[in-house]
N, C-alpha and C positions, 0 to 999 in steps of 0.2 A: 504493499500500500504505499502511497506518496507521502511525504514527510516534509513539513515546512516549518521555519521560524519566523515569527514576526511579533511586533509590539502589540499588546492587547491589554485591555482592562478586563480583569477577571473578577467575577461576583459569586461569591458563596451565599446561600441563604438556607436557613431550616427553621423548623418549628421546635421551640424549646419544649421540653418534656413530652416530646411525642411518643416515646416508648412506654412511658408510665401511663400516659392517656390512653393508648391501645389496650392496656391491661384493664383499665377501669371503665372505659366508655369508647369501645371501638367505633361505634357508628358516628360519634361526635368526632373523634380523631380523623376519620376518613373523610368527614364532611368538610373539616377545616382544611385538610390537604388538598381537597377538590378546589375549595375557594382560593387557595393560593396558587394552585396550578392554573386556574381560569384566568385570573388576573395577570399573572406573571405572563402567560402566553400572549395575551392582548398587548401588554406593555413592551414585551420583546419585539413583537411585530411593528409596534408604533416607533421604537427607537432604533429599530435596525440592528438588533442584538442576535444572539444565538444561544439556544438551550444546548449545552454539551451533553449533559446527562443528569437523570434524576437517580438519587440513592435513598430510596425510602422516602422520607419527608425533606431531605436535602437536595439541593440542586446547585449545579455549576453552570454559569452562564459566561459569555465572553462578548467583547464589544470592540469595535474599531476605535471608540472614543471613550475617554474616561468621562465626560460630560454626559454621554448617552447613557452609560451605566448608572450614574447619579440619578438622572431624570427617571430611569426605569425604576431604581430602587425607591426613589420617593414617591412615585404613583403607587407602587405595590405595597410599600410599607403603610402609607396613609389609608389604603382600602383595607389592609389586614386589622388596623385598629379600630375600624367600625364594627358595629355589632353584626355578627357574632365575631369576636376579637380572635385573630389567629395570633398567638405569641410567637412572632417571627424575628429572627436576628440576621442581620446582613453584614458581610464584610467584603470590602472591594480594595484591590491592590492593581497596580499596572506595571507590567514588566514584559521583556522578551520571553516568550514561551514557545513550546513545540506542539504543532498539531499532528496527531499521528493516529491513523486507524479509528478516527471519530471521537478521540479523546484528546486531552491537553495535559502537558507535562511541564515540569520546571520548578525552580525555587520560588517563582512568583505565584504559582498555584498554591503552594504550601503557605505563603504569607497570607493570601487571602482567606485560607482555610483558617489560620490562627485568629485573624481578624474577626472572622464570623463567629468562632467559639468564645471570643473574648467579649463580644458585643453582649447587651442586654436587651430584653424584649421592647420593640418599639424603636430601636435604635438603628442607625447606619454607621458603621466605623470604616474608615478609610485611612490608606497610608499617606505618608509625605508625598510620595510619587504622584498619587491621584491630586492630592491637594495642589501641587505645582501647577496642574493643568486647570485649576479653577480659578485661579487669579483675576481672570478677566470676565468671569461669569457671575454677574450682579445678581441673579436670580437664585444662586446657590449659596447658602450660608453655612459655615463650619465653625467649630470651635476646637481648640487643641486641648486634649486631655493629659498631654504629657508623653514622655518616652518611657516605654515598658520593655522589659526582658520577657519574651514569649518562648513558649515550648519549642525546643530544638534550634532556637535562633541565636547565633553567636553574638549578634549586635543588637543593640536597642532599637525599637520601632518607635518612632513618634506617631501617635494614633490621633485622628481627628474625628469628631462626631457631626454629622450633617444636622444642622440646627433650624432647618426650615419650619415654619408652622406645623404643628400637628405631630411632630417627631419628638422621640425621648431623646433627651441628653442627660445621662447619668452623672450624678455627682461623683467625685472621685472614690468616695467612701464605698459606693456601690461596687467598685471594681476591686475591692481588697479581696485577697484570696485567689483571684483569677490569675494573677501574674505580679511580678515585682517591679515597682516603679522605678525607673532609672532616674537618679537625682542629678547628676553632674556629668558634662562632657569630659571633665578633667579627672575622672575616677581613676585610681591607680589600678595598675594592672593586677596587683595582688587582690585588691577588693572586687575587681571585675571577675577574676577567678572564683573567688568565693561565692559571689552572686550567682554565676553561672552554675556553680556546683549546687547551690540552693535550688535554682530552678530546675536542675536535673532532678532532684530530689522530689521537687513538686510534681514534675512530670510523671515520675514513677508512681508517685502516690495517686496521681489523677488517673493513670491506668489500672493500677490495682486496687484503687479505692472501690471500684465497683463491687468487688468481692470482699473487701476488708472493711471498708467504713461508709456504706451507703447511706446510714442515717445522716452522717455528717454532710454528705454530698447533697442529700435531700434538703436538708436545712440551709445550705448554702445557696442552692437554686431557688428555694422559697424567699429567702431574704434579697438575693441579688437579682433575681430574674422576676419572679412572680410579683413581690411587693410593688416595685416600680410600675408594673404595668397595670396593677390595680389602682395605685396612685393617680396615675395617667387617666384612666378610664373615669375615676372618681371626679377628677378635676375638671374633665371635659363635659360632663353630664350633669344635669340636675337631679334626674332619676338614674342611678345607675344601672345599666343592663344587666341582664343574667350572667352574661359572661364574666363579668367582675365579680359577681357572687359566687360563681362557679371556681375562679381562681383563688378566691379567698378560702372557700371550704378545702382546696387543696393546700393552700399554704398552711391553714390551721393545723393540719396534721403534723407540721414540724415546727412551726414557730407561734404556738397558740398564745405564748406570754409575750410576743414582741409588741412593744407599746404603739409602734406605728400602725400594726395591723388592729390592735384592739381600738385605736382611735378611729379607724375607717369603718368598722362594724355597723355603727348606727346609719351610715350612709348606704351600706351595701344591702342590709337585711333588717327584718323585724323578727322579734320572737314572740310567739303565739302559743296559746293553749287552746285545743279545740275538742269538742266532745260531740258525739252524735247519739239520737235516742231512736232505736237502741244502739248501743255501742258496738265496737267491732268492725266498722266500716273502714275499708281502705280508702286513703285519701291520695289522689294523683293530681299533679300540676303541670303545666308547662307555660311558656310566654303565650300570652292572648294573640299577639301578631305573628305567630308561628304555628297556625293550627295543624300543619302537616307534620310538626315535630312528634316524636315519641314521648308518651306521657312518662312522667317520672313518679315514682312512688314515694310519699312522705311517711309511711307507715300506716298503722291502723288506730283508730280511736279507742280510748282517749289518748291524745297526744298533748304531751307537756313540754314546754319550751322548745317548740320547733322553729327552727330557722327557715324563713322563706324570703326570696328577694323582694324588694320594695317595688319592682316593676308591676305592670299590670298583668295579671294571670287569668288563665281560664283553669277550672278546677272541677274535679268530679269526686263525688263520695258514693262508693260502690259497697253493696253487701248483698250476698245471696238472698233472693226472696224479697227484695225491696227495690223499689223504683229508684234509678241512679239519678243523683241529684247534681245538676250542673250549676256552676257558680262562675261569675266574672268579677274580678276585683282582687285587690291585695288586702292584707291587713296593714294598711298604711295610712297614717293620718291625711284626711282630706282627699284621698283618691276615690274612695267608693264606700258602699256599704260594708260594714263589719260585723261579723257574726262570730259568735263563740259556742253556739250550740245550734246544730242542724238536726231537724226533725225528719226521719225517714218514713217513707209510706210504704206499706206492704204492696206488692205488685197487685194491679187491678183494684185497689182500694179507692184511688182517686178517679174522676172522670178522665176518659182518654185524652191524652196530649194536654194536660193541664199541670202547671207547677205550683207548688206551695210557696206563697210569699211571705215571709215572717213580718212580725210587727216592725213598722219603721216609721220615720219622719219624713214627709214629703217636702223636700227642700225647694222645689221648683226651679230647677236651673233651665228655665225655658222663658226666652227673651219675651218681656211683655206680661209675664205671670210671676216674676220674683217677689212682687209685693204679696203674694197669696201663701208664701212658703210657712212651714211651722206646723202643719196640721199633722197629728198623729194619726196613722194608719193601722188599724187593726189586722192581724193575719187574714189573707184571703187567697184564692186560687185564681191563677190568670192563664189564659190560652197560651200554649208555647207557640203557637203558629197562628197566623191570620186565618180567618175562615176561608176555606177553599170553594170553589165552584162545585165540587162534588158535595160537599156538606150543604151548600146553600140550595142545591138541586132537590135535596130532600125536603126543604122548607116549601119549595115550589111544587113538588109532586104530591105534598101533603094538602094542598089546597090553602097554602099560608096567605096568599094574596086575597082570598075570599073569606078567609076566617076572621071576623071582626074581633075576637078575643084577643088577637095578636097585637092589635094596632090601639096602643093605651093613650096615644097623645094628639091633642088637636093639631091640625096642619096650618102651617104659617110659611109664607113666603114674602121676604121684604116688608115685613111688618103687617101684611094683609092675611087674614085667616081664610082658608079654603075648606069647603066641604069635603067630606071623606070621598064622595064619588069624583069630585073635581081632582082631588089629589091622586086617587087610585087610577085616573084616566091617563096619568103621566107617568106611571110606574110600569113601563111596557118595554119590550126589546124591540130589536129592529124590524121584527115582523108582526108587531102589535100584539104579542103576547104578553101575559104578566111575567116579568123576569128582569133582570138587569139591562141595562142600556145596551151593552155590547154582546148580548145573547142573540141568538136566532132561533125561531120556532120552539121557544119555550126551554132552550137548553144552551149549553155553553160550547164554544168552538172545539172541534176535535183536538186531543192531545193536550187539553187546558185543564183536565179535572184536578191537578194538584197545584194549580196557580191560584193566588188568591181571588175571590170574587171581587170584581171592581165594576164601576158603573152604577152604583146603587147610592140612594140617598140617605140621609140620617134615619128617616123613617123607617125604611125597609131594614136597616141595620137593628133598630130597636125592636122591629117586629120578629126579626129572626132570633134575637137574644130571648125573647119571651117563649117563642116556640121551643128552643134549645134549654129553657129553665135555667138561663143565666141573665146577666146584665151587660149593658155596654159600661166600659170602664169610666170613672170620673176622671178629670185632668189629674187628680192627685194619685190616683192608683196607677194610672198611665206613668206619671213622672216617676214614681218609686221604682219601676221596673226598667224604665227607658235609660236610666244612667246617662243622661245627656252630658254630665261632666266629664265623660271620657269619650267625647266625640271623635277625638282625633285617632282612636283605636277602632271604634265600632264602625264608622262610616266607610273607611276603606274596604272592609270586608261586606258591605251591603250593597243593595241594588239601587243606584243611581244611573243606570246605563243609558237612559234617554230613548231607549228602544221599545221595551215591554216588560212586563211582569216576568218573574222567575218561579219555578215551583216553590212553595214555602219550605223553609229550612234547608234549601239546597245550598245556601251561601254560609259560611262560618262565622258571620257576624251575629253574636247573640250579646244581649244585655244582663244585667243582673239577674241571677236566679235562673239562666238557661232560657230567656224568652227571646225568640228569634225575629229577625226582620222589623224590629221597632223602627229602625232607620231605613227609609225607602221602601221599595217593592210597592206596597199599597198605603196610601194615606189611611189613618184610622180614626173613624168618627168616635168621639168620645160623648159621655152622658151630658155635659154641662152645655147651656147655651151661653151666649155672650149677652151684653146689655142691650143687643138690638133684637127685638123678638124675631124668631125664625132663624136666627143665625146661631150655629153650633160650631163647637171646636172640632178640627180635625187634624190630628198631630202626627208628627214624624216624617212627613214628606213622602212623596210618591216616586216611582221609577223615572218620571219625567219632570221632576223638581231639581232645583240647585241643592247641593248637599246641605247648605246651611238651614233648609227647610227642618231638618231634624232638631233644630234648636229654637224655631220659631213657634209663638202661639198664633196659629193660623185658624180663622174661622171662615166659614161660608154658609151659604143658604143650606137649610137643612133640606131643602127640596133638590139641591145640586146632585146631578148623577155623572160627573166628570169621569173621564175614563180611568183616573187612578184612585178613585174614591172607594175604600174597602174598609175593614174592621176586623176586630177580634173581640171576644167576651172575657168577662170574669165572673167568678161565683163567690158569693159571700158564704162564710161559715156560719153555723148555726149559733144564734146568739149575738151576732154582730148587729149593733143597733145605731152606730154613729154615721152610717153612710148617708141617711136623709139630710144631714147637715152639710155633706159635701157635694150635693147635686145642684145647688143653688146655681143661678146665673153668675158669671163672672165678667166684669169688664175689663177687657185686656188693655195695656198701656202700649201704645204705639205712637210713634211720631213718624211721619213722613217728611224727612228733612228737604226733600226735593220741593216741597210746597212752603217751607218755612224761611223767613229771612230774619237776620238779625237787626237789632235796633240801629238808628243812625248814630253818626259820630257825636252829635250834640247830646243825645240821650245817654250814650256810653260814657261821655265825660262826667255827666252826673253820677252814673253807676260807680264809676271809679273813685269818686270823692269819698264812698263809704270806706275805703282802705286807708284814708288819710289818719294819722297818728302824731301825737306831739313826740318831738324828738328828745324824749328825756333821758337822763343817763342810763346806761345799760346796767350798770353796777354787777359786772360778771364775776363770778367765782369759780374756780376748777375744784370741784368736789370730789373727784375720783380720778385715778389714772390706772390704766391696766395695760399689760403687754401681750400680744398675741404673736402669731407665726407671720412675721414679715411685716408686722404694724404694731403702732402703740396709740392707745385712745385716752381720750380725756372726756370727762362728763363735765359739761360747763352749765351753771345755772345763771340766767339773766332776766331782767325785766321783760315782759310779754308785750308792753306797749298798750294794754288795755286793762281795765277794772283792777289795777293794782296787783296783777297776777305775775307770778314768775313762770318761766318756762324753762325747759332743759334741752340740750342739743349733745350728741356725741360726736366728737370730732377724731377721725381716724387718720393718722399720719403715717406715711411709709417709713419703715424702720431704718432703710438704708439710703434712701434718696436724700439730697439736700435741698432745703426749702430756698425761695418761697415757693409753695406748692399752689398748683391750680386746684381750687376747691370744686368739688361735684355735691351740689344739695340734692339729697335723696328724699322723694315723697313715696312712702311705702304703699303696699297693698292694704286691703281692709283688714288683715288679720290682727292689726294693732287695736281695733275697735274692740275685739273679743279677747283682748290680753290686759291683765291689770299690772304687769311688770314687763320693762324692757329687758330683753336678754342682749347683753353687748356682743356676744358672739354672732348675733343673727346677721347683721349686715356683712360682716367679713365672709360668712359662709356663702353669701349669695355673690358678693361683689369684691372678692379679695384682688380681683385684676385691677381695680382702680388704684389700689395702694401699690401693687405690683408695677403699675405703669409710672409710678412716681408722682401720683395725685393724690390730694386728701379727699376723704368722703366725709360729708357732713349729714348727720341724721337728727333733724329736729323731732322732738316728740311734741306732736300736735294736739291741740285741745281734743278730748274725747277719746284718746289712745292711750294705751300702756298706763303708766303711772299718773297720767292726767285724765283718768276714766271719769265719765259723767253719765248722762242720760242718752248719749248717742248710741242708737241700736243698729245703724247699717249706713253703709257708704252712699246708698242710692240717694239721689236727690228727691225732693218732694217740695210741695207749695206751702210749706210752713215757715213761720218767721224763725222758728228754732233752728231749722237748716240754714236759712240765709245768714243768721247771726253766727253760726259756726264757720261758715264760708269766709265770713269778714274776719274772724279770729284767725283762721288758718292763712289768710293772705297777709295779715299783719305779723303773724309769726314768721312767714318767709322773709318778709322785709327786716324784722328785727334781727333774724339770723345772719342775713347779709351785712347789717349794721355791724354786727358783732365781728364778722369776718374782716371787716374794713379796719378794724382795730389792731389787727395782728400783723406783725412783720413778717411772720413765717408764711402768710397767705398772699397770693397774688389776687387781689380783690377785683381786678379789671378783667379777670379771665374766669368767670363763674360759669360752670355747667350745670344743667338741671337733669336729673334722672328720675323719671317717673315709672312706677311699676304697678300695673293693673289700675286700682284707685288712683294711685300716682300718675299713671299713664293718662287717665280722665283728666286729672287736675293740671295736667301738662297743656291742656287747652285753656287754662285760666291763669295759672300762677305767673307765666312769663308776660302775660297781658298787664299784669299788675305791678311787675318789677322788671324793668328794662335793664337792670344790671346782669340779669342772666343773658348771657352771650350765646349760648348754645343748648339745644335740649335733645335728649334721648327718650322717647316714649315707648317702654316696653309693655305690650299687650294692652294698649289703650283704645279708646273709642268713644262714641256718644251713646247716651242711654235713652230709653224710651220714656223714662219718667219725665213728667213736667216739674219745673220749679218756679219760682218767682222771677221775674225779669232780671232783677239785681242779682240772682245767683244761677242764671241759666247759662250753661257752657257755651251755648250758641251765640250769645252775645259778645263772648270773649274772643272766641276762635279767630274772627278777622282781624283781631288786635295783636295776636301772636304773629309777630314778624321776624322772630330770631330763626336763624337755621335750626331745622326740626327734623329729626329721624324718627320714623316710626317703624317698629319692629312688631310684626302680628302674625298670628297663626290662622290659617284659611279655614280651620275648624273651630275657632274660638266660640264657645257657647255664652260667653257674656257679652262679648262685643262681635256680632257676625259681620263677616267681610264686606258684605254689600251694603246692609242697613246700618251699619254703625262705623266700621274703620273707614271706609271710602268717603262718606260725607265729611268725617272730622278732618281727613287729608285735604280734602277740596275747599273746606271752610277755613283752613289755615290761611292767615295773612301774609305768610312767609312767601318771598317770591319764588316761583316755579324752580329756579336754578339752585335753590338753597333748601328745598324740602324733599325728602325722599321717603318712600315707604316700601318696606321689603317684607313680603308675604311667604311664610315657610309652611310647609306641609306639617302642621302642628295645630294644637288646640290653644288652651290659654296659657301656654308656657312655650317659648321658642327654644330651640337648640341652644345649650349654654355656649358652645364654640362660636357659633354666629352671632350670640348677644354679645360676647367679649370682643370679638373681633371688629363688628361694626361698630359698636359704641366707641371703642378706642379710636377707630379711624376717623369717626366724626369729631370726637374732640380734638384729636390730631390736626384735622383740617380747619377748625373753626376757633379753637382755643390756642393752637401751636403745639408743635411737639415738644415733649418734656425732654430737656437736655440733661 
């Protein structure tokens, strides 16, 4: 075979811990290897490289250019750090090598191999030979880790880590035990010989250790490889994916007492205890958004101190002789229904395809109905699936349209009452036979028996419910099972295809307690009417609706028989008495901002006067100081500027950067309204990147929140003077906080940024209009609300007067601030010139990806406040 020698960049890559993974979870190991293979092959083609050979989980690649090899490694490593995380290491060297018989040989190959085995998960290690070729490449960033004596290498090798965004750059301490750091170029021959002997001993130990000291090597791998990868995943995600949980479970086997791992556990997992009645049910779980994954067993009930990931899970409770209970959610605060006891029902003891829904509170995360939340809902049964054509045909064949005993309600349309004969004359199919609007000759189209029945009015749905000895759900019962606060998980697995319905339960999107298709497929009629006679709620959206319809409080004429109109039923349990109070008509709150106009400038000037205050002394005192990881904080108390009250703020300063600092004033989410004490660790957990960027973070404690708790119950505006007075206080508090910042020599008070989160994002449409000392704003998951307020407190009137550069970061599936009816109007009303406002919409809910949040926020502040030096 021909042989050639040429200069090439050699890249080694492998999956750390692959052999152990094959022993404990072969399917997962092979899936991770396939992910690496697929991404690597596409990147190799893109950058004109060559895969020389695979060796199990490891691979050797060659390139004509070192730059091409780095770009390939960056693309692949970034992809591997996305869920499911592949714990990959990469080493790259450049040298003359020999290509022979489809393989590659030479010392350069050995150096690349040593670099790869020396690397940590998520990192790319390169040699100085490669570094020399990168000096003119501004898009590739590297840092030197120093010189190291590597296995079987006579001379020390200077190692560089590629430091582009998203890659892991290990601290030197993470490399301890992997090799000997070379300290000086002037080292004596005697000392060099000693070090080489030590290196040889280490190499021998590395080879023999598999047989002699595997516990030590496992501990070393857990501390130097798994732990940095877990820390990276936790840093990049608000909710850590299950891959981080899995790595922590593996690491815990060897370094359970490691303080860094212990500190990470609250981010990675929650510990629960759960029982079933009867006990002895096996509990299974997997990621909600990976319905095709294998189920994992958590053991059999009762389960004590069970660790589960904090992500969104689908779960099953199985016991022979009993109906399997499906559940969606985790046991993590604020994410969904939390249960500690699951009642199991014997097979066939419940009506067919109905699920037991335990006692719950209807929080009403439905736009326009938030004000109705808080009702306690007693245990009930809900149809797992929408009523199908086949099931509705039973009603038709039984003479349901002619039997007046099923039609319990007077007929209204647009406020006008119809006689029964007038109404029934409209409840016909395409051939004038009684039945849904899209049927023919009294039956459904061929092949559609398992599809939801659609094209029916509210009255037809209600009549069927009587026939089936069930009821239409109230909006409160529907909300309990819909789980709309997890829209970003449910909607992508539901039917909004814009083409037609699909068979019920054929998609994997189910809500809490295993109720399918609540999002999309068919809209679902509910029992309650609105404040307009003959208008009833129909929730969840249909196959031909936009996805945000899942979150909207939609009503339409009860006589309407649109092509997507369908329903499901519920059944009350014996002794339930409170439902009569839940069937009353409910007026939805909705504002069509395309029809509303802000007040004129003259009127707004009068509104702005309410925020004027006397410039009295601040009388500041620093009451407390604390130190955290990379920051130090001061609790400052000063006069609030009204009613002789004091207020407090927490000022977080970067530990290493030198002032004066650009301050970022933070207006938080509504969680502070429900808290009685501020946790100083709260803001750094969410926004440590502000301090890491060299800026200061300022967290005022606003009236009605945390330690300044009062009768404020909600962040939602209303038309009371109480709410207006609070808005005035908040506006004065922002101004007084900025007044205080202007007194400090370590603060750049002419470069003040605003950062609003959720409620604070909404307030970002008000506060910058009140105080123009704010120079740039980032509004994280903000928008407009459907609630009305007094003109002096209405966000609509402030938005055109917000003229500062403004960045909006939003989720496409936000259930609080829907994209089209809330986010978009806010962006359009902003008075900021088009060139200086920007809206980024993520495939997310009411929480955008952490990396995107950090990256875009810092870029915005760099652009408009100036880069931190």
